[in-house]
C-alpha positions in Angstrom: 22.7 16.4 -57.5 19.1 15.6 -56.4 18.0 12.1 -57.2 14.9 10.0 -56.4 15.4 6.8 -54.6 13.2 3.8 -55.0 11.3 4.7 -51.9 10.7 8.2 -53.1 9.3 6.9 -56.4 7.0 4.5 -54.5 5.9 7.3 -52.2 5.1 9.6 -55.1 3.2 6.8 -56.9 1.2 6.0 -53.7 0.4 9.7 -53.0 -0.7 10.2 -56.6 -2.9 7.1 -56.6 -4.6 8.1 -53.3 -5.2 11.7 -54.7 -6.7 10.3 -57.9 -8.9 7.9 -55.9 -10.1 10.7 -53.7 -10.7 13.0 -56.6 -12.9 10.4 -58.5 -14.8 8.9 -55.5 -15.2 11.7 -52.8 -18.2 13.9 -52.3 -18.1 17.7 -52.0 -16.4 17.9 -48.6 -13.8 15.3 -49.5 -12.9 17.2 -52.7 -12.5 20.4 -50.7 -10.1 18.8 -48.3 -8.2 17.3 -51.2 -7.9 20.7 -52.9 -6.7 22.2 -49.6 -4.0 19.6 -49.3 -2.9 20.1 -52.9 -2.6 23.9 -52.6 -0.7 23.6 -49.3 1.6 21.0 -50.9 2.6 23.6 -53.6 3.4 26.2 -50.9 5.6 23.7 -48.9 7.4 22.5 -52.0 8.3 26.1 -52.7 9.5 26.5 -49.1 11.5 23.3 -49.1 13.2 24.4 -52.2 14.9 27.3 -50.4 14.9 26.0 -46.8 15.7 22.4 -47.3 18.2 22.7 -50.2 19.5 26.2 -49.8 19.5 26.7 -46.0 17.3 29.8 -46.3 14.5 29.3 -43.7 11.9 31.8 -44.8 9.0 33.2 -42.8 7.6 35.2 -45.7 6.3 32.4 -48.0 2.8 32.8 -46.6 3.0 36.4 -47.5 4.2 35.5 -51.0 1.3 33.2 -51.4 -0.9 36.1 -50.3 0.7 38.4 -52.9 -0.1 35.9 -55.6 -3.7 35.7 -54.4 -4.2 39.4 -54.2 -2.4 40.1 -57.5 -4.7 37.5 -59.3 -7.8 39.0 -57.6 -6.9 42.6 -58.3 -6.1 42.0 -62.0 -9.1 39.7 -62.7 -11.8 41.4 -60.5 -10.8 45.0 -60.2 -9.2 45.5 -63.7 -11.5 42.9 -65.4 -8.7 41.2 -67.2 -8.9 37.5 -68.3 -8.3 35.1 -65.4 -5.6 33.3 -67.4 -3.7 36.5 -68.0 -4.3 37.5 -64.4 -2.9 34.2 -63.2 0.3 34.5 -65.3 0.7 38.1 -64.1 0.3 37.0 -60.4 2.9 34.3 -60.8 5.4 36.7 -62.5 4.8 39.5 -60.0 5.2 37.2 -57.0 8.4 35.8 -58.5 9.8 39.3 -59.0 8.9 40.3 -55.4 10.5 37.1 -54.1 13.7 37.7 -56.2 14.1 41.2 -54.6 13.6 39.8 -51.1 16.1 37.0 -51.8 18.6 39.5 -53.1 18.3 41.8 -50.1 18.4 39.0 -47.6 21.1 37.0 -49.3 24.0 38.3 -47.1 22.2 37.3 -43.9 22.2 33.9 -42.4 20.4 31.8 -39.7 18.1 33.8 -37.4 18.9 37.0 -39.1 17.7 35.7 -42.4 14.5 34.4 -40.7 13.8 37.7 -39.1 14.5 39.6 -42.3 12.0 37.5 -44.3 9.5 37.8 -41.4 9.8 41.6 -41.6 9.1 41.6 -45.3 6.1 39.4 -44.7 4.7 41.7 -42.0 5.2 44.8 -44.2 3.2 43.1 -47.0 0.5 42.2 -44.5 0.3 45.7 -43.1 0.1 47.3 -46.6 -2.7 45.0 -47.7 -4.6 45.5 -44.5 -4.5 49.3 -44.8 -4.9 49.7 -48.5 -8.5 50.4 -49.6 -7.9 49.0 -53.1 -7.5 45.5 -51.4 -10.6 45.8 -49.4 -8.8 46.2 -46.0 -9.9 43.9 -43.3 -13.1 43.0 -45.3 -11.1 41.3 -48.0 -12.2 40.7 -51.6 -14.8 38.3 -53.0 -16.4 37.3 -56.3 -13.1 35.8 -57.5 -13.5 33.9 -60.8 -11.9 30.6 -61.7 -10.0 30.0 -64.9 -12.2 29.4 -67.9 -11.2 26.2 -69.6 -14.4 25.8 -71.5 -12.5 25.6 -74.8 -11.1 22.3 -73.5 -14.5 21.1 -72.2 -13.4 21.6 -68.6 -15.6 23.4 -66.1 -13.4 24.4 -63.1 -16.5 25.6 -61.2 -17.1 21.9 -60.6 -15.2 20.8 -57.4 -14.0 17.6 -58.9 -12.6 19.3 -62.0 -10.9 21.9 -59.9 -9.3 19.3 -57.6 -7.9 17.5 -60.6 -6.7 20.7 -62.1 -4.9 21.5 -58.8 -3.4 18.0 -58.8 -2.0 18.5 -62.3 -0.6 21.9 -61.2 1.1 20.3 -58.3 2.6 17.6 -60.6 4.0 20.4 -62.8 5.3 22.3 -59.8 7.0 19.2 -58.4 8.6 18.4 -61.8 9.8 22.0 -62.1 11.3 21.8 -58.6 13.2 18.6 -59.5 14.5 20.2 -62.7 15.7 23.3 -60.8 17.6 21.1 -58.3 19.2 19.0 -61.0 20.2 22.1 -63.0 23.5 24.0 -62.6 21.6 26.5 -60.5 20.5 23.7 -58.1 24.0 22.3 -57.9 25.3 25.8 -57.1 22.6 26.2 -54.5 23.7 22.9 -52.8 27.3 24.1 -52.8 26.4 27.4 -51.3 24.4 25.7 -48.5 27.3 23.4 -47.6 30.2 25.8 -48.0 29.3 29.4 -49.0 32.8 30.8 -48.6 34.3 28.1 -50.8 31.8 28.7 -53.5 32.5 32.5 -53.3 36.2 31.8 -53.6 35.6 29.8 -56.7 34.1 32.8 -58.3 30.4 32.1 -57.9 28.0 35.1 -57.4 26.4 33.7 -54.2 23.8 36.4 -53.8 22.6 35.9 -57.3 22.2 32.2 -56.8 20.1 32.7 -53.7 18.0 35.4 -55.3 17.3 33.4 -58.4 16.2 30.3 -56.4 14.2 32.5 -54.1 12.5 34.1 -57.1 11.6 30.7 -58.6 10.3 29.5 -55.2 8.2 32.7 -55.1 6.7 31.9 -58.4 5.5 28.6 -57.1 4.1 30.3 -54.0 2.3 32.8 -56.2 0.7 30.0 -58.2 -0.5 28.4 -54.9 -1.9 31.8 -53.9 -3.8 32.3 -57.2 -5.3 28.8 -56.9 -6.1 29.4 -53.2 -8.0 32.5 -54.2 -9.9 30.6 -56.9 -10.6 27.8 -54.5 -12.3 29.9 -51.8 -13.3 32.7 -54.2 -12.6 35.1 -51.3 -9.4 36.4 -49.8 -8.5 38.5 -46.7 -5.3 39.9 -45.2 -5.1 36.9 -42.9 -3.6 35.0 -45.9 -0.4 37.1 -45.5 -0.1 36.7 -41.8 3.2 35.3 -40.4 1.2 32.3 -39.0 0.6 31.0 -42.5 4.4 31.0 -43.1 4.9 29.4 -39.7 2.3 26.7 -40.5 4.1 26.0 -43.8 7.4 25.6 -42.0 5.8 23.2 -39.5 4.5 21.1 -42.4 7.9 21.0 -44.1 9.6 19.9 -40.8 6.7 17.4 -40.1 7.1 15.8 -43.5 10.9 15.9 -44.0 13.1 19.0 -44.7 15.2 18.7 -47.8 13.5 15.7 -49.3 10.9 17.4 -51.6 8.7 14.3 -51.2 8.4 14.7 -47.4 6.6 18.0 -47.6 3.9 16.4 -49.7 3.5 13.8 -47.0 3.5 16.5 -44.3 0.8 18.5 -46.2 -1.5 15.5 -46.3 -0.9 14.6 -42.7 -1.3 18.1 -41.4 -4.6 18.9 -43.2 -6.1 15.5 -42.4 -5.1 15.9 -38.7 -6.5 19.3 -38.6 -9.9 18.3 -40.0 -10.2 15.1 -37.9 -9.1 16.7 -34.7 -11.1 19.9 -35.1 -14.2 17.8 -35.2 -13.3 16.5 -31.7 -11.7 19.5 -30.0 -11.0 23.1 -30.6 -7.5 22.5 -29.3 -6.3 20.6 -32.3 -3.2 22.8 -32.6 -2.1 21.4 -29.3 -2.2 17.8 -30.6 -0.4 18.8 -33.8 2.2 20.6 -31.7 2.8 17.4 -29.6 3.2 15.4 -32.8 5.7 17.9 -34.1 7.6 17.9 -30.8 7.7 14.1 -31.0 9.0 14.1 -34.5 11.8 16.6 -33.6 12.8 14.9 -30.4 13.0 11.6 -32.3 15.9 13.2 -34.3 14.3 11.8 -37.5 13.9 14.1 -40.4 10.2 14.3 -40.3 7.7 11.5 -41.1 9.2 10.7 -44.4 12.8 11.0 -43.1 11.9 8.4 -40.4 10.5 6.0 -43.0 13.5 6.6 -45.2 15.9 5.8 -42.4 14.1 2.6 -41.5 14.1 1.7 -45.2 17.8 2.3 -45.5 18.6 0.3 -42.4 16.6 -2.6 -43.7 18.5 -2.5 -47.0 21.8 -2.4 -45.1 20.8 -5.5 -43.1 19.9 -7.4 -46.2 23.2 -6.4 -47.8 25.1 -7.5 -44.7 23.3 -10.8 -44.5 24.0 -11.4 -48.2 27.7 -10.6 -47.6 28.0 -13.0 -44.7 26.3 -15.8 -46.6 28.6 -15.4 -49.6 31.8 -15.2 -47.5 32.0 -18.9 -46.7 31.5 -19.8 -50.3 34.3 -17.5 -51.4 36.6 -19.1 -48.7 35.8 -22.6 -50.0 36.4 -21.5 -53.6 39.8 -20.0 -52.7 40.7 -23.3 -50.9 
């Protein structure tokens, strides 16, 4: 069952503190960067849920995020329905689409699963690109943000919207933890480690994969709806396979299967992107070199490396304590 170690609690507290500090002290550009990190963090938590804990490496989560963005925009702008209802509908629709994808792809594994999800993502991209209702290559603009005026909150203010996204990320992370600690999460872990044994025990494996993929899709849909509100404009590029690839890079960079690591990876990736892009247009090259270094080090991402060093330190302390207590025990026995 998924559990938080002391280091993970410390990391979560540190990340939350830094986000709150940035939200209350940063100017407009800093708030925009923070919001970008928070939305990306939601997407990579959704991806880590299926890839890190279920072994289902997906290349369609960027497209699922795009589905959420387009569903929210179509319902709120084209149909003129309340943004709150549009947001709920976008999350539900994306979750349903993800469940169907998960059910269809559940019998494939490894590279075949990756390619199948990539195909679904590309189909979604092509459909949105060609459909006039979605604005084609021109995209859609004039996207409204949620109206929380009844709570005295103006989400058109960058600071308020950043704090709202932080609260949404906290809710998403908590939901992911509950999923992993539930019976469904334990079944998912069993399927990843020994699918044949779980099937022999009577578990409906395809249903477990589809259910978790659907829940992950709901999180991706929420990220998409918030991304649409953040920029107030969307285009088919949001569904491109490169968005899914970027999310996968962030998960690997942070630490696959840790849930905390992708949050670290999202912050590191966005900050690297903005800092390096101000120096060179080849910032992708530097990020690629960093990723290669992380992979070649055999550490499970940035957080995985830190966690390994933390564990080694605790082991040394325990060994030292054992050695010091051994002579005392010998004297007592004598």
